[in-house]
N, C-alpha and C positions, 0 to 999 in steps of 0.2 A: 234545184229541185226540194220543194216542200219539204221539210219535218215530220214523221209521224208522231202523232198523240196516241196512245192504245187508250182504248175507254177501260176504264177497270182498274189501273194501273196511277199513283200518285205519278205529278205530272207537277213541276217548278214552276210552268203556267197556266196553271191553269186549275178545277176544285178536280178531287175525285170524283166520278159515275159507278158510285157504290151500288153492283149488281147482289142486294141481302136474299137469301135463301137459309130459311128453317135449317137447322141441323140434323142427324139420322138420332131418332128415337124417340122425335116429336109422339106423342100421341093420336088416335085419329081424332078425339073428341078436340084436343087443344086447336089441331091445325082446322078443325069446322069452324069452330068460333074465329080463327084466325080469318077466314074465307069468309064469314058474314061482316067479322068487322070492316074488312078490305073493302066490298061491295060495299056499302055502308058509307065509307070513305069516300070512294070514287065518287059515287052516286051524288055527295054530298060538292066534291068538287067542279065535278061535271053541268051543278045548278048555279057554280058559279059562276061560271067561265074559263076553269083550267082544264089542265090534263093537255097532253103534247098531240098533235094529228097523226104520231104512227100507234101501229098496235099493242097494246098494250097485252098481257095474258091473264086469261082468266083463271079464278083458281080449280083445279079439276075434281069431281066431286072424289069425295074418297081419298081425294089428292096428301102432300106432305110437304107438300111447299107452294107456295106463292113467289110472284116478283115483283120488284117495284114497275109501276108506270112511267116510261121514257118522263125524262123533264122536258116542258114545253116550249117550242120552236123558240128562240130569241127574233125578235129584228137586226140586221145585220147589214153593215152599209160597207163596200168591197170600195176599190180607188185602184185600179192601174197605173205605175209610174215607169213610162216607157225608154226610161233614160239607163233608169237602172237595173230594169225586170224583175222588179219586188209587185208583192200586192200588198197593199195597208187592208188591215180587218178592223173595224168599230162597232163595239154593239150601239145600237142606238136606245136610249129612254122611253118605252112607249107611252110613257103621260108628261116628259119637260120636252122631249125631241134631242135632247143632249145625245151627241156622237163620243163614247169611249173607247179608245185603240184599246186592243184587246194583247194581251202579255204578249213581248215577244213582235208587235206587229212594228214593220213592215216584216211579210215573208216573204223566201225567194223563191221568183218563181223561173223566169228564163227569161230571152231576150222576148225586145220588143213589143211585151203585150200591150192590148191598143181596147180590149171587151170583153166586159167578163157576162154569162148567162148560166143560170142551173133550172136543172128538172122541176117540172111542180110538184113534187114530194120534195123536194132539198133532201137529194140524200147524192147528190153531182152535181161540181161547178166546171164549167168551162171559160179559159181563158184561149179567148182568139191574138194570134197575135201576125205580127205584119212579117213577120221571120220568116212563114209558110209554113205554120201548125197549128193545131188545136192543144194546150196543152188540159186530163182532165184533170180533177182529184174527188178523194171523198169527199161530201160533208156532212159534219159535226150541226146537225140544223141548231143545238141548243146552244154554242158557245161561237160557231163561225169558224171552228177549226179544220185546217182539209190538211188531208194526209195524201201519200200517192196510189195515183191509179195503175193499175197494169197494164202493160203497152200502150202508156203516153211518153212521150206524145202522141200527134196520128197526124199526117202530113197534109197539107193542103197544097202543097207545091204554088203557093200563090201568093201575096201580100192579105191576111185578112186581118180586114180593120173594124168588123162589126160580129156581132154574132146573135145570135136568137135562138130557141128550142121550143121545140111545136106545141101547142095546147095539153096534149096527150100526153107525150114525155116519149116519145118514139125517135124522134130526130133534131138535130143540130143541123142550124144553116149559118153559112157563115156565108159575109160582104166580100169578095175579094179585090179590091181594089183597082190597080191601073192593070189585072189581069183580064178584068172586063167579066166579070164571072160570079154564080153563086155555087160552093157547094153544100151537097146536102149526103150527110151520113148517119148511119144510124144507132142506135144505142140499146147497145148489148142489157144483160142482167147485170154483167157485175159495172156498167157505168162506159166500157169501150166501147168506143166509135168503130163503124168499117163502111165505107163511101158507098154509095148506091151504086148502082149502077145506070150509067149515063153523066155521074158527077162527073165534073164539074159540068153548068149550063151557064150557057150565053146568059150573057146582060148589056147594059149599055157601055158609056164612057165610062171609065173610073168609078165605078160600084163602091159609096159608103154607107149604103142602113138597108138592112134587111127589115118584115114586120112581118103578122100572119095577122089577116083575121078570118073570122067564124071558123077555125079549125081545119083551110082546106085552100084560101087564098095567100100566094106569096106577092108580097112589093119589095120592089126595092128601087133607092134611090141612084141614078144614075149621076154624078156629077159634072162629069165632061159636058155629057150631050145632052143634060139640063130634064129630065126628064122622067117618069118610073114605067119599071119594066112590071106586068105582071102576069102571072102564073098562077093553073092549077093546081094543087100538090096533090097527089096519088097515095091516099093516108096509107096504102100496104106497101107499095112498092119505094113509095120513098122521093120517087118524078115528080120532075117540074114538069108542064106542059104551059106556052108562050097562049096567054088569052087575047082572043080578037080585040083589034084596035089597040093593044099596046106595041111601043111605048105611049105612054101620055105624055106631053109634053107640059111640063108645070113651070117652069121660068130658070136663068141660069144659075147653076154654083148651090144644086140641092144639101144640106148640110145634119139632115136627118130625118124621120117620118114617124109618128105618132099614129095610131088607129084608137076610136072612140071607144068605150066600151062598148056600146052595146054592135061595133062590128061594123056602121054604117057608114062613117065619115072615117079620111083617110085625109091628113094633115101634113106637111112638107115644108118646114124651116131653109126657105133659101136667101143669097146675098145679095143676088141681082137679079131683081132689086130686091131690098131687104124687106122680108115682112115670111107668111106664111100661104103657102099655097093649100087650098083646101077641094077637096074630091066626095063626090057621092058612090061608094059604092053599092053596085047592084048585090043585091043575097042571093039572088039565085044563080047569077053569073060570075061574079065576081067583078067585071066591067064598069069602069070608073071616068064619069063624066067631073066634067069643073062645076063646082059651084061659081052658083052666083054671087058675084062682086069677088072674084078669089082675084089675083092674088090679096092677102089684109096686109097693108101695110105696116114700117117698123121706121126708126127714124135710124136704127143701125143693125149692123148685121146681123141675122137671126140665123140661133143654130139650138139643138139638143132641146125640140119640143118634145112636154108632156102633159099629159089632161091629168086632172083629177078621179077618180073612181067612179063620180055621179056623173062625169062629162059634161061636166059646166064649165068649167076652168079649164082655158088651154094658155099654159106659161113657156119659154123659149128663154133661151140667154141669149145674151148682144154681147157677152164680150165681158161686160163689167157690172152690168146690172138684167133684169128680170125683169123681160115684157111680158102683162100680165091680158089676156081677154077673154070675154063668158063667151061662151057658145051655144050655138041653136039646137037643141036634139034633133029638133025636126027635120030643119033647112041646111046645119051644118056651119049658118052665117056667123062668123068672127067680129067679135063687137070689142075694137083696144077698149084698155078699162086706163092703162098709161106704165108708166114704170116702177118696181120700184125695187127702191137704191139698196143693193150690198153697202159695206163697206170695206173692200177688196176687190172680187173679181167673180164674174159668173161665166165659166168656159163652158162646162156640160151640167146640167140638171140630173135631179132623181126624190121623186117622190114618195112617201113612204103609199101600202096599200091604202087605211082609210082616207087618207089626204087632209091631215091636219099638219104634216110639216112638208116643206120643201126644202129637199139640199141641192147648196150650188155649189161647185169646184172652183175653188182660185187655184187656178194653174203657175200660176207667180209665187206668189207667200205660201203654195204648197198648205191651203188649209180649206176647211169648209163652215162656209156660210151657211146658214139655219132659221128659216124660216117657218112660220106657226100664221095657221089659216084659220080666218073664221070663219063663222056659217055664211057671210056673204063674198067671201071669196080674199077677203083684203090678206096682204102678206105684211107681215111686221119681225122684224130682228128679234128672235129672241137673246135675254140676257144670256153674256158671254159668249154670244158671238163676234168675229167666229171664233170659230177652235182647230189647234192644230191636227194633221193628221194621225202624227205623234210626238212625242218630247222633239224638241230639237229639229223637226220637219221643214222650218223658216229657212235655216242655217242650210240646205242642202240643194241640190241639183237634181232635184227625180224625175221631171217631165211627164208631173201626173194628165192622164189623156182620160179616163173616163169614173166612170161612179155610177154606180148601183147600189139599192136598196132591195134587200129579200125579206120579204113578210113571212 
């Protein structure tokens, strides 16, 4: 279980998060001056792009105290280590893209972690486990620190290998591998999970990925049956109802799914044939149709597809390097650009939110390859790449199996 780090106490692994208040006896005039100055400074910070996403306390008229606004959220990188049952936590420099391990990383988690997802407000982090559970943590967005969540772990009773959170932050969904199912959980006010009525829901053979489009359409990749199952998500109950025409064949052995930012196209990385299968999403019904020219082939096994925030570039890992495509926003057609060469490996990929940097997980040497992305979509390894997951990680047998960036 991950250790608890309390905000407001001195932590040997991180800076103190102080809550500063005026002491008793402060007169009304001095308090009013402080409130005015605080408002001016807040206005300047917001104009410069500063300030965190959390709700800061505003000065109460005639009050005698004010609190500091919450620190801004950091860009965070998480890697799950399936063999050791740990999580690597790294902070990302938004200007340089360089990842730096958090003090104390790797953090203990539990058996067989396989994937990570956070709620949209970055309050809670969830870890899917092939041991048949989801482990929940309270997330400190400014540092990446994790602390124990009451009630965790939450049983899926299935080998859960992928996880996602719906855009409204109401539900957690897991893809349950060889159980051929999807589980759906409701997120409570404390982050605790409760399985919804009817869960788990039937999927295809060996379900390995799950994504959500337009906040209501759920798609699951079935590696064994070579197809995608499609559902309508009831945003009140969390129930999944299969869509007409589901499942849709996409080629053998899909390894991952990604939806473009517009929610109009779905892409699946496949290994047989090696490439990317593209599907158009009907925005009114969620139904899938194959994009003309699909599948778009590559020279070797494709996995872990990711797409930039503009919906113009799609990247897939092939184990060693990264294959890059341009995407036509209207038709969804992909055009291969070519390979971007790592100096290690690329088993899984993640993008930062703005799409300035691409992170490739080298699961052999336990390190991260970092590419900068220019305005034309070209990838260039940044200086210093690759970066170890933590000091000495290359000498250990960690079994890293997923990489996630939170912005």
